[in-house]
N, C-alpha and C positions, 0 to 999 in steps of 0.2 A: 219828677217834675219839680223844678226849683225856681223858675221864673215866671213868665207870663205867656198867655196866648197872644198872638199878634193877629188881629184881624184887619185884612186889607179893605178899605172902604173906598168907594169912588162915588163922588157926588158931583152933580153939575154945579152946585153952589159952593161946594168945598168948605161947608160950614159945620153945622152942629153934629151930623152923623159921623164925621170924621173925628170928632173928639174922642170917640171910643178907642182909638188907637193909643191915645196918650193916657187912657185910664190905667192905674196900676193893677197889677194881677189881682189885688183884693177883690175887684168887681168879678173876675173870671175864675176865681179860686173855687167857687162853688161848682163850676163846670169842670175845671181841670182835675179836681180831686175824684169826682165819680168816673171821669173818663179813664184816669189812671186805674182805679179800681177795677173797672170793667176790663181794661186791657190786660191787667195782671190776672184777672179771673179766667179770661179767654185764653191766655198764654199757658195757664195751668192746665187747661182741659187737655185730655189725651188726644183727642181728634176733633177735627171739624167735619161736618157732613161731606161725604166724599163717596165716589163710586166704587172705591177700592184702594189697595195699597199703591204707594209710589214705586217708581222703578227700584229705588234703593231698599225699599221695604221687602219687595219680593225676594231680591237677591239675600237680604239678611235673614229672612224667615225660612230660607232652605235649611237652616240649622237651628235647632232649639234644644236647650240643655244638653248641649254637646253631642246631640244626635241628629243625623242627617234626616231630613223629612222628604225632600226631593232633590233631584239633580238639575241644575241650571246649565243648559248647553247653549252657547253662543252660535248662532247660525252662521256658517260660512261655506265656501264652496265644498270643503270636505265633508261636512255634515249632510249637505243636500245630496252630494254624489253617494254617500253611504246609505241614505234612505231610499234613493232611487234604485240602488243595486240589491235591495233586499228582495229575496224570491217571494213571488205571489202564487197563489193557488192556480193551478192550470190542469185542465183535462188532458191536454196533451202530454204533459210531463208525467202526471200521476198514472195515467193509463197508457203509457208508451207501449207496453208489450201486447196490447190489444189492436190488432189490425182489422181488416175486413172479417166479419164473422164467417165461420164455416157454413157449408150447406146445412139447411135445417134438418133435424132429427125428429123422430116421432117421440113423444114423451108422455108420461102419465097424465091423464086427463084430457088429452087431445081427441078429437073426434075424427074418425077416418071411415071412408066408404071404400068397399071391396067390390070390383065387378069382375066376373069370371066368364070367359068365353069357351065354348067347345067347338071343335072343328066340324061336327056332324051331329044330326039328330040321334036320339037314342042314348044320350049320355045321362050324366048325374043331374044336371041343372036345367030345368025348365024346358019349355017347348017354344019359347019365343024365338022367331027367325031373326037373325041379324042381317040387315041388308047392307050391301056395300063392303062386306068383309070377305067372306067366301060362300059359295052355294051351300045351303044347308046348315050353316053354322048357328049355334044356339048361344044365348048369353042369360046371365042373371046378375042382378046387383043386390048385394047384402046391404041392408039398411045402416045408416050411420051407427057406429059403435064408439063408445068412450072408453080409451084405454084404461083398464082397471089398475088397481094398485100393485098387482103382480106383474104389470108391465105386458100384458097379453090380451088378445082378442080372440073371439071365436069364429071359425070358418066350418061350415058343414063339410063333413067327411075328411077334414084336416085337423080336427081336434083344436086345442089352444095353440095359437101362434104367438110367440114372443116377438114383440114389436118395439118396445121402449128402447131407445138409444139407437135405433136403425133407421135408415133412409127408406123412403117408400119403395125404391127399386130393389133394396135388400129384401124387404117384406114380399114383394111380387114373387122373387125367385124362391123364397121359402115355401110359399102357398103352391106354387107351380110344382115344386118338387114332391110336396106332400100329396098332391092330386094326380101325379103323373101315372100312377098305376091303376087310378080309379075313373078318371075322366078321359074324354077323348081330346088328346092333344091341347090341354087346357093353357089358356093365356090369361093373365091376371093384370088388372090395373088397380093400383092403390092410390087414393087421393085423400090429402089432409083437408078436411072441410073446416074444421075449427081448430086452431093452434093455441094452446095455452102456454106451451113450453117456449115456442119461438115468438115471443111477444115481450114488449116493454110496457111498463105501467107509467102513465103520465097522470099527475095529480097537483092539487095546489091552485095556484092562480091562473088556471087555464079555462078556456071557454066551456070545454066538455072533457072532464077527466075520464080516462078510459084505459083499458088494456088494448094496446095497439099491436096488431100482428105485424111482424117484420117480413119484408119481401125477401125472396131468394137473392135478389141482386144486391141487397144490404141497404139499409137506411141509415142516414146521419141523424144527429140529435135534433137538429131544426126540422127535418122532415117528420120525425115523430112527433115533435111539438106541434106542427102545423096539422098533422092528422087528428090531434085532440083539439083543434080549434084555435090554437095559438094562445098567446098571453093576454090576460084581461088587464093588467096594470101597465103603466108606461114602461118602455124598456129599461130606462135609467134607473127606475125604481124596483126593478125585478132581478132576483137572483135565481140561478138554476143550480140545484143540488142534485148531483148524480151518485147514486149508491149502486156499487158493483162488487160482487165477491167480497163482501164485508168492509169495503173502502168507500168512505163518503167524502166528496170534494164539492165545494161551493164556489162559483164564480159569478160575477155580474153577467146578465144576459146580453148586455151591450158588447161585452168582450166576446161573448160566444157569436154574436152577429157580425162584429167588425174584424175578428181575426179568424180566417177560415181553418187555420191549423187546429183551433179549439173545437170545431165542429166534427167531432170523431164519429165513428161508427157506433151506432147502438148495438148492443149484444142482447141476446135472450136472458130475460131475467132482470134486466136494468129497471131501476125505479127512478124516474125524473120528477122532481117536486119543484114547482115554480113558487117562490117566496117573495111577496112584496115587503121589501125593507126600505122606507124612505131614508135616504142618506141626508143628514143634517149635521150642521155644526152651530155652536152658540157663540154670541159675540157680547162682550160687556165692556165697560169703561168709557173712555173718550172717543167713541165713534159716532157716526151719524145716527145709527139706530142700535139699540140694545135688544136683540131678538134671537129667536132660533131661525136659521136659515136653511132652505133646502138647497142641496146641490144643484138640482136641475140638470144633472149630467152624470156620466159614469165616474168622472174624477174632476177634482178642482185644485187649484193652487192657492197658496196663501194670498197672493196679490189679487186673485179673483175674489176670495172670501172677503177681503177688506173692502174691496169695491162694492160687493153685494150688501155690505153693512153700511155703506154711505161714506166710507173713508175715515180719516182721522180729523177730528175737530180742531180748527185753527186755534181757538182761544182756550183749550183745555189740555189737548194731547201732548204727551211727551214722545216725540218720535223715536227716542232711543229706548223706549219701554213698550214694545210690541212683543207680547208673550203668547205662547201656544201651550196649553196644558194637555198632557196625554199620557196614558199608561203604555209603556213599551215592553214587549216581550224580552226575555233574556238574551236572545240572539242580537237584537237591535241594540241593547244596552252594552253588550260586549263589543259590537262593531263601532259603537261611538266612544269606546273607552271610557265610559262613565262607571262610577261605583254602583254595583248592583245592590238595590234596596229590597226587592222582592217582597214588597208589602201590598202589592195590588192583586187583582184576581189572577189565578194561574201563575203565580210567581212573578207577575209583571212589576216593573218599577215606574214610579211616578217621575215624569220628566218634563221640565219647563224649557221650551226653546225660546230663546230671547233674540229678537231681530232689532238692529239699530237702523232705522230708516233715516236718521240724520246723515248717514253715510250713503251716497247716491248708489254705490255698488251693491247695497243691500237690496234695491229693487230687483236686480237681476236674480239674486237668490230667492226673493219672494216670488218670482215669476216661475220658478222651478219647484219650490218646496211643496211637497204633496200634503194636502189636508185629508184626514181621514174621518170616517163617520163618528159623530159624538165628540169631536174635539172642541175644546173651549179656547176662544181667543179673546185675550184681555190687553186693552191699550190703557196704560197708566197715565194719570194726570200729571202735568208738569208741576214742579214743586212751586213755582211762582203762583200757580193757580191757587194753591192753599192759602199763601199770603193774601191774595186778591180777595178771597173768600172771608178772611179775617177782617180786612179793612171795610169791606162791604157791610159785614155784620156790625162792626163798631160804629160805622156811620149811620146805620139804621138805628142804633140805640142812642148815640149822642147827638145826632144831627138835629132833632127836634128840640132838645134842651138848649143847644147853643143858639139856634134860631129864636127861641123864646127869649132868651137873655139879651140877645142883640136888639130885639124889637123893644124890650122893656127898657134898655139903656137909651135907645133913640127916644123913646117917649119921655123918660125922665129927664133927659138933657134938653128937651124942647119945652119943658114945662116952666112957668114963670117962677 
């Protein structure tokens, strides 16, 4: 600061107030020097108050002490296509070898009823006459029996009958053969009254968790869920977890509902668990709102996410500095041809996707770019915004001082 402050004055009279313009810098030096000191002090500060790093700082901070901290990937058509092409969990794909389940078999723990008919009186079983079958025929019903651990049940005069793993028709024939020499033309009917083996378990966020018996015709997953009362949570916040033969797969329930191929047949022993997991993303920086936002749908794009957050702020945002932070698994990192860092959970690598919305074509990329659960979106401040903050702060400090000196000078010049 080597000369003077020039104060523009306008007066209807054009007299004493404008004499300040001609005053030498001696009068204003008391203001100029503190102002310069304040400016130097502020310039020496590391940062001004801000919502986060600028666009350049994000890129520069990807490497520190010659070590990569995260990968910066510029979003273009190839990146979007690569992300959209990544395989997702699917019941149809993982359980492709399972079609319609076979006819139900009797298993340990099932309850069955055995009814035996004889063609005439004087046989082994009872004296009750069975009408509508044949004249003089007799029948008896053996009460429900639970198949024991040895896989057998007891039938009078037929000893222990192995039934586990057999169909009701096969058990009927075994009993008839055992009684052929003891009863009068025996005929047998076996009915499964309660099946533990031929059922699926439904639990979690359902109205009524239960073990659901499967019908002979075959039931699909949505049928089984409906028999348990249906989901309690909204469909877009609910995930269906299917465990079968040691394999567990989880997919969004909305996918199960909207894609018929995913609604596969339920098999005996399946365990279906409905889990409520609200899908959210967080937004920071120069957007309309800084907050955690719910998807409100099965999936959402980056364009929709920015719109939900109120878009970019005109007076703050750097349109070339839209970033999305995410941990990506090794398969995705390899497909993007980015250096694998493997410092995240499960060997994942931190990836920062950068979108330049100053390029109109980037809006098409944003319309297709998939946002995932717990993503972080950050919009950087424009660099000139930091300069504006500096001058605003400087004016806040020096403005009252300059105003006081101007007023004092005006009074002094007007005194006799």
